[in-house]
N, C-alpha and C positions, 0 to 999 in steps of 0.2 A: 228527748234523749237521742243524740246522734248514733248512727250505727257503730262508729268506732268506740264511743263511750260504752255503749251497750255490750260490745264484745269484751272490753276490758273488765266490766262488771261480772260477766259470765265466767271469764277466766279466773278472776279472783275468788268467786264463789266456789268454783270447782276445786281450786287449790286448797281452800280452807275448810271444805266439808270433810267430816270424818270418813275414813275409808273402812268399810266393814270388813275387808280382808285383813286389816292390820290389827294384831292382838292389842287388847286393852283400849283401843281408841286413843284419842289425843290425851285425855285426862289421865287414863291409867298409865300410859307410858311416862308421863311427867311425874306421876307419883313414884314410880319405881326409880326413875332417874334422880328424883329429889332425895329419896332415901339413900341411894348409893353414894351421893355426895358427902354424906356424914361419916363414911367408913373408909375413906381413902387414906393411904399413907401420905405423908408430906411430899415424898418424892413423886408418887403417882399423881398427886394433885397438881404439882408444878408442871409435870410433863404433859398432862391432859390440857391444862390451861394454855400451854404453849401452842398446842395444836388447835384447840377450839377458839382461842382468843377470848372475847367477851361472852361467848355462847356457853351457857351452863350445860351440864349433862342432861338435866331435865328438859331443856329446850331442844337440844340436839337429838333427843330420843325420837322426835316426831319426823325428822328429815326423811327417813326411809319410806314413810307413808306419803308425805307431801310430794316426793319426787315421782310417784306413780302417775302424776299428771303429764310427765314427759315420756313419750314412747321410746326415747333413746335408752331409758333405764328399765324397760320391760323385762329384760333378762334377770332382773333381781326378784321378780315376783315369787318364784319358788324358794327363795332364801328365807321366807318368813315362817315356814312351817315344816314339819316332818310328818309324813303320812304313815302312821303305824296302825296295823290291823289289830283286831282283838285277838287274844290268845297268849300274850306274854304273861307267864305265871310267876315269874321271879325277876329280881333285879339282874341276876346272872344271865338269864336267857336274853334279856334286853341288851346287856353289855355285849354278848356274843354277836347279836344282830348288828349293833352299832359298829363293832370292830370291822365288820365286813361291808359296811355301808359305803357305797360309791355314788349314790344318787346326789343330785343337786338339791340339797335341802338345808334346813336350818342347822342341823348338826354338822354336816360336812363343811358348810361354808363358814360356820363359826370357828371351826378348827383352822380353816384357811386364813381367816382374818387375824386370829391370834398369832399364827406363825408370821404373817406379813408385818404386823405391828411390832413384833420383836426384832425386826430387821432395822438396825440403826441407820442404814443407808437408804431407807425407803423415802421417795420424794415427798415433799410437803403436801402436795395436792392429794396424793394417794393416802397419806396418813390421815388427812381430814375425812376423805371418803370412807376409808376403812374403819375409822373410829366411830363415825356416825352409824355405820351399818352394824358394827359389833354391838354398840349400846342397844340398838333397837332389836336385833335378833336375839340377844341374850334375854331381853325382856319378853319377847314373843314366846319363848319356850316355857314361860310360867303361866300362860293362858291355856287351860286344859284342852280347849277345842283345837289348839294348834299342834297337837301331837297325835291326833286320831284322824283316820281317813273316813270314818262313817259319815255318809251323806255330806261329803266335802267339809269335814270338820264341823258339822252341825249347820252349815249354811242352808242345806235343803230341808232341815227339820223345822217346819213352820209352827210357830207358837203364837199365842196372844200374850203380849206383855201388858198387863192390865187390859185395856181395851184397844191396844194398838197391835196390828199384825206385825210380826217380827220373825226372827229365826233364832235358834238356840245359840248360834255363834255370836250374833249381835248382842244378845242378852248378856253374854259373858264378856264380850269386847267392851261394851259401853253402858248398857242400860242398868245393870246392877250397880255399877260405879256411880253413874249419874243420879241414881235414885237416892244416894246418901246425901246429896245436896251440899257438897263441900268443894271448895277450890282445891287445887292440887297441893298447895302449901298447908291448908287446913287438914287435908287428908294425911299428909306426911306427919304432921304434929300429932294427929290422933292415933296413928298405928305404929309409929316408929319407937316401939318399946320392947325390943327383943330381950330375952333373958340372957345371962352370961353364956349359958350353954348353947343357946340358939345362935348367938352372935359368933362364938368360936366355931361351931359346926358349919353354919351356912357360909361363912367367909372362906371355907376351905373345901367345900364339896365340889366334886367334878361335874362337868356338864351332863354326863350320863345319869347321874343321880337326880338332877333337875328334871330331866325328861321322864324318868321313872316315876317321880312324885306326881308330875302332871298327868301322866298316863293313868295312874291309879285313881286319881281324882275324876278323870273324864269318864271312867266306866260307869259309876252310879249316876252321874249327871245324864248320860245318854239313856240309861235304862229307866230313868224316872219319866221320860216322855213316852207315854203309852198310847196316845191318840192324836189324830191330826188337829192342829190348832188348839192344843191344850192350853188352858189359861194359867198363866203364872202371875202371881201378884204378891200380896203382903206376906203370905206364908213362905213363898219361895225365897224372898229376901231374908226372912227370919232364919230359914234353914241353911242358907248358903253364904251369908255375909261374912261369917267368921272364916270360912274357907277362902273366900275372895280376899279378905284382908291379909290372911297368912301368906297367900301366894304373892301378893303385892310386896309385902315386907320381905319375904324370902327372896323374891326377885331382886330387890334392892341390895341386899347383902351379898347374894351370889354375884351380881354385877360388880360390886365393889371388890370382891375377892378376885374376880377375873382381871379387872383393871390393875389391881395391886400386883398380881402375878406378872403382868406384862410390863408395867412401868415402875413398880415399886421396888 
């Protein structure tokens, strides 16, 4: 293998490896995007297709992680999460905090992207960039480790996933989802069954509610880890797969509701 070919191979491998800092990993993001596609209004669907072209929401959802391979986009790194400390005891207390939030984080930048995409005069290249980012960041907020600051969102909490050394963040990003052994389309078909009440509620909930729900879920997940390199295996999957699936489903409907509000 020549040096040039070897370099190309290394670059390709780097680009397509999952990024542990990105919520849900490649498969999870596509699941949420695939669900969202089922709940768009006709007007929103047409507007989104005009921007994305042949790229689906599911496939566009991974762009913000793939682009981490380009240092020119490193300014986007903090857009993927919001570092909330322990201690918020009610939704109202969190809302008060978010109303004063000026940090560069998933909440403030999602609000920025919504405002930009509502601008009918926005340039086409900006529309594509901002839509891809909005899809991804909206999905990120449903991964519980992306709304807490403890040990860098669980990245420093070392656990054993079966017999593999991992960390709590990666378990929720990818390993729980991968353990189900489903493609993203199979996963969408398996969990995309919201009740009428869930559908109506989740299509209309504000971003602050998404964050509150993820925040509450994160608390017991963090407290469950009581020792270094704690082993997580069959029982962990059994105890958490329903929460995982609900967050993926909820994320899809929340994303659809957000897109309908912008384009529908």
